[in-house]
C-alpha positions in Angstrom: -52.0 38.1 195.3 -51.6 41.6 196.6 -48.7 42.5 194.4 -50.6 41.4 191.3 -53.7 43.3 192.3 -51.7 46.5 192.9 -50.0 46.1 189.5 -53.3 45.6 187.8 -54.7 48.7 189.5 -51.7 50.8 188.4 -51.9 49.6 184.8 -55.6 50.4 184.5 -54.9 53.8 186.0 -52.2 54.4 183.3 -49.3 54.3 185.9 -46.7 52.4 183.9 -43.2 51.1 184.7 -40.5 51.3 182.0 -39.8 47.6 182.4 -41.9 44.6 183.4 -39.8 41.5 183.9 -42.4 38.7 184.4 -40.7 35.5 185.6 -41.7 32.2 187.3 -43.3 28.8 186.9 -46.9 30.0 186.9 -47.8 31.4 183.5 -51.3 32.6 184.5 -50.2 35.9 186.0 -47.5 36.5 183.4 -50.1 36.2 180.6 -52.6 38.3 182.5 -50.2 41.2 183.1 -48.8 41.0 179.5 -52.3 41.1 178.0 -53.4 43.9 180.3 -50.4 46.0 179.2 -51.2 45.3 175.5 -54.8 46.5 176.1 -53.9 49.6 178.1 -50.6 51.2 177.1 -51.6 52.3 173.6 -54.8 53.3 171.8 -55.7 51.1 168.9 -54.7 53.7 166.3 -51.2 54.0 167.9 -50.4 50.3 167.8 -49.5 50.0 164.1 -46.3 52.0 164.6 -45.7 51.8 168.3 -46.4 48.2 169.4 -43.8 45.5 168.7 -44.1 41.9 169.7 -40.9 39.8 169.3 -40.0 36.2 170.3 -36.9 35.3 172.3 -36.5 32.3 170.0 -36.1 34.6 167.0 -34.0 37.5 168.4 -31.3 38.5 170.8 -30.9 40.9 173.7 -28.9 43.5 171.8 -31.7 43.7 169.2 -34.3 44.1 171.9 -32.3 46.9 173.6 -31.9 48.6 170.3 -35.7 48.6 169.8 -36.2 49.8 173.3 -34.0 52.8 172.8 -36.0 54.0 169.8 -38.6 56.8 170.1 -42.4 56.4 169.5 -44.0 57.7 166.4 -47.0 60.0 166.9 -47.6 58.7 170.4 -46.5 59.3 173.9 -45.1 55.8 174.3 -44.0 52.6 172.5 -44.7 49.1 173.8 -42.3 46.2 173.2 -43.4 42.7 174.3 -40.8 39.9 174.4 -42.5 36.5 174.4 -40.8 33.1 175.0 -37.8 34.9 176.5 -36.6 32.0 178.7 -33.8 31.2 176.2 -32.2 34.6 176.4 -29.3 34.9 178.7 -30.2 37.9 180.8 -27.9 37.1 183.7 -24.8 37.5 181.5 -25.9 40.6 179.5 -24.0 43.7 180.6 -25.9 45.8 178.0 -29.3 44.7 179.4 -28.2 45.6 183.0 -27.0 49.0 181.8 -30.3 49.6 180.1 -32.1 48.8 183.4 -30.2 51.5 185.1 -31.2 54.1 182.5 -34.3 52.9 180.6 -35.9 54.9 177.8 -38.7 56.9 179.5 -41.0 56.6 176.4 -40.7 52.8 176.1 -42.6 50.1 178.0 -40.6 46.9 177.8 -42.4 43.7 178.8 -40.4 40.5 179.1 -42.2 37.2 179.4 -39.7 34.9 181.2 -42.1 32.0 181.7 -41.0 28.8 183.6 -37.7 30.3 184.6 -36.4 32.7 187.2 -33.3 34.9 187.4 -30.5 34.0 189.7 -31.3 36.1 192.9 -27.6 36.4 193.7 -26.8 38.2 190.5 -26.5 42.0 190.3 -29.2 42.0 187.5 -31.9 40.6 189.8 -31.0 43.1 192.5 -31.2 46.0 190.0 -34.6 44.9 188.8 -35.9 44.4 192.4 -34.6 47.8 193.6 -36.5 49.5 190.8 -39.7 47.4 191.2 -39.4 46.1 187.7 -39.6 42.3 188.5 -42.7 40.3 189.1 -42.3 36.6 190.2 -45.1 34.2 189.7 -44.7 31.0 191.7 -46.6 27.8 191.1 -49.3 27.1 193.6 -49.2 24.0 195.7 -52.3 21.7 195.3 -53.5 22.6 198.8 -53.4 26.3 198.0 -55.7 26.0 194.9 -59.1 25.9 196.7 -58.2 29.2 198.6 -57.1 30.7 195.3 -60.4 29.7 193.7 -62.2 31.4 196.6 -60.2 34.6 196.0 -60.8 34.4 192.2 -64.6 34.0 192.7 -64.7 36.9 195.2 -62.8 39.2 192.8 -65.3 38.1 190.1 -68.3 39.0 192.2 -69.2 35.4 192.9 -69.9 33.3 196.0 -68.6 29.7 196.3 -68.8 27.1 199.1 -66.0 25.0 200.4 -67.2 21.8 198.7 -67.5 23.5 195.3 -63.9 24.9 195.7 -62.7 21.3 196.4 -64.6 19.9 193.4 -63.1 22.5 191.0 -59.6 22.1 192.4 -59.8 18.3 192.2 -61.2 18.3 188.6 -59.2 21.2 187.1 -56.0 20.7 189.1 -53.6 23.6 189.5 -54.0 25.0 185.9 -55.0 28.5 186.9 -55.8 29.6 183.4 -58.3 26.7 183.0 -59.8 27.4 186.4 -60.2 31.1 185.5 -61.9 30.1 182.2 -64.4 27.8 183.9 -65.2 30.4 186.6 -65.8 33.1 184.0 -68.0 30.7 182.1 -70.0 30.0 185.2 -70.3 33.7 185.9 -72.0 34.2 182.5 -74.3 31.2 183.1 -75.3 32.3 186.6 -76.2 35.9 185.7 -78.0 37.3 188.7 -77.7 34.4 191.2 -73.9 34.7 191.6 -73.6 31.6 193.8 -71.5 28.6 192.6 -72.8 25.3 194.1 -71.9 21.6 193.4 -75.2 21.3 191.5 -74.1 24.2 189.2 -70.7 22.7 188.7 -72.2 19.2 187.9 -74.6 20.7 185.3 -72.2 23.0 183.5 -68.7 21.6 183.9 -69.4 17.9 184.0 -68.1 17.0 187.4 -70.4 14.7 189.3 -71.2 16.1 192.8 -71.7 12.6 194.1 -69.1 10.5 192.3 -65.7 12.1 192.5 -62.4 11.7 194.4 -63.6 14.1 197.1 -66.6 11.8 197.8 -64.5 8.6 197.5 -62.1 10.0 200.1 -65.1 10.8 202.4 -66.5 7.3 202.0 -63.2 5.7 202.9 -62.7 8.0 205.9 -66.2 7.0 207.1 -65.6 3.3 206.2 -68.7 3.5 204.0 -67.9 0.5 201.7 -71.2 0.6 199.7 -70.7 4.2 198.7 -67.0 3.7 197.9 -67.8 0.8 195.5 -70.6 2.8 193.9 -68.1 5.6 193.2 -65.5 3.2 191.7 -68.2 1.7 189.5 -69.0 5.2 188.2 -65.3 5.9 187.6 -65.1 2.7 185.5 -68.0 4.0 183.3 -66.5 7.5 183.1 -62.7 7.0 182.8 -61.8 10.3 181.0 -63.4 12.4 183.8 -61.8 10.2 186.5 -58.3 9.1 185.6 -56.9 6.5 188.0 -53.7 8.5 188.5 -55.7 11.4 190.0 -57.5 9.0 192.3 -54.2 7.6 193.5 -52.7 11.1 193.9 -55.7 12.2 196.1 -55.6 9.1 198.3 -51.8 9.0 198.8 -51.9 12.7 199.7 -54.7 12.1 202.2 -53.0 9.1 204.0 -49.6 10.9 204.0 -51.3 13.8 205.7 -53.0 11.4 208.1 -49.5 10.1 209.2 -48.6 13.7 210.0 -51.9 14.1 212.0 -51.1 11.0 214.0 -47.8 12.6 215.1 -49.4 15.9 216.2 -49.5 16.5 220.0 -52.6 18.6 219.6 -55.3 17.1 217.3 -57.9 19.9 217.1 -59.4 20.9 213.8 -57.7 24.3 214.1 -54.3 22.8 214.7 -54.7 20.2 212.0 -55.7 22.9 209.5 -52.7 25.0 210.5 -50.1 22.1 210.3 -51.4 20.7 207.0 -52.1 24.1 205.5 -55.6 23.2 204.6 -59.0 24.8 205.0 -60.5 24.1 208.4 -63.5 22.8 206.6 -61.6 19.6 205.8 -59.9 19.2 209.1 -62.8 17.3 210.7 -62.2 14.5 208.1 -58.9 13.9 209.8 -60.5 13.8 213.2 -62.7 11.0 211.9 -59.9 9.3 210.1 -57.5 9.0 213.0 -60.3 7.1 214.9 -61.0 4.7 211.9 -57.3 4.4 210.8 -54.8 3.9 213.6 -51.1 4.7 212.9 -50.3 1.1 211.8 -53.3 0.8 209.5 -52.5 4.2 208.0 -49.0 3.0 207.1 -50.5 -0.2 205.6 -52.9 1.9 203.5 -50.0 3.9 202.0 -48.4 0.5 201.1 -51.6 -0.7 199.5 -51.8 2.4 197.5 -48.3 2.1 196.2 -48.9 -1.5 195.2 -52.1 -0.5 193.4 -50.3 2.3 191.6 -47.7 -0.2 190.3 -50.4 -2.6 189.2 -52.1 0.2 187.3 -48.9 0.5 185.3 -48.8 -3.2 184.5 -46.4 -4.3 187.2 -47.1 -7.7 189.0 -50.7 -7.9 187.8 -52.7 -10.0 185.4 -53.0 -8.6 181.9 -56.8 -9.1 182.2 -57.1 -6.9 185.3 -59.1 -3.7 184.7 -58.8 -0.4 186.4 -62.0 -1.2 188.3 -60.5 -4.6 189.5 -57.4 -2.7 190.8 -59.5 -0.1 192.6 -61.9 -2.6 194.1 -59.1 -4.7 195.5 -57.4 -1.5 196.9 -60.6 -0.3 198.6 -61.3 -3.8 200.0 -57.8 -3.8 201.6 -58.2 -0.3 203.0 -61.6 -0.8 204.5 -61.1 -4.3 206.0 
């Protein structure tokens, strides 16, 4: 994210804004910016008298503004960080809007407005935007996560191939903080080699490079029944690492995308990647899939998946049926 990188650069160069309003559904960037300011605004010896951390659940806006208007003691600046601020009613606070127009120059006010966003139609949001005080952190879509992992690795001085990105995205989901922690852990383990591979991931994070949803999808696309059944058998023996809900999510997403591909007038890898907003590396899977799964069969597969999902929740299924039984039946229907 360019805006984030520019903000980080300015903070490290001691070019501070008087207000940082950090909003949005993705907490990763909000935490990163807030922590970076905590580390860079004040020297350690200045923090005792000039750094204040308050919680929105325990204070109100008038008290925060009162703190912000105070002067630092024995330092050039004071830092006020407001955590858990989503319960504060900024949109209706005239005093906060007035403070934005004329903030205390020696105060750095940081507001962590996680999981919420200000009403863009309101005057307050316009005032914050005009002055460059607002940073919006939107949640990534699942198909954006592998690209984000690539950017994270690049900024960390690491190399990573497409399959490794897919493995990490599948196993870690869209929890950017967790992904960042794992990537930094791999960086320490790798030392001089700097290249993340499926083998490195399997050894150090616990994701099997052969038995995962990525490989199950590949086996289904290629109609490789023997490999698909092997993977399901592995899933049954390692249920915590391979929850059935994740398997269903991966498969439903794939066949739903395959429906879209069937409707495309131009079915080249480049056009498929563009329309599905996926990495071109994965587009060839859809080229193979449209040959093995005509439109009618694709629709049936989605129906099979929905039925299997309901069975996994105990609906219209024998109480003795295991997760493996449900998956085996599903794969048999899909492949035959």
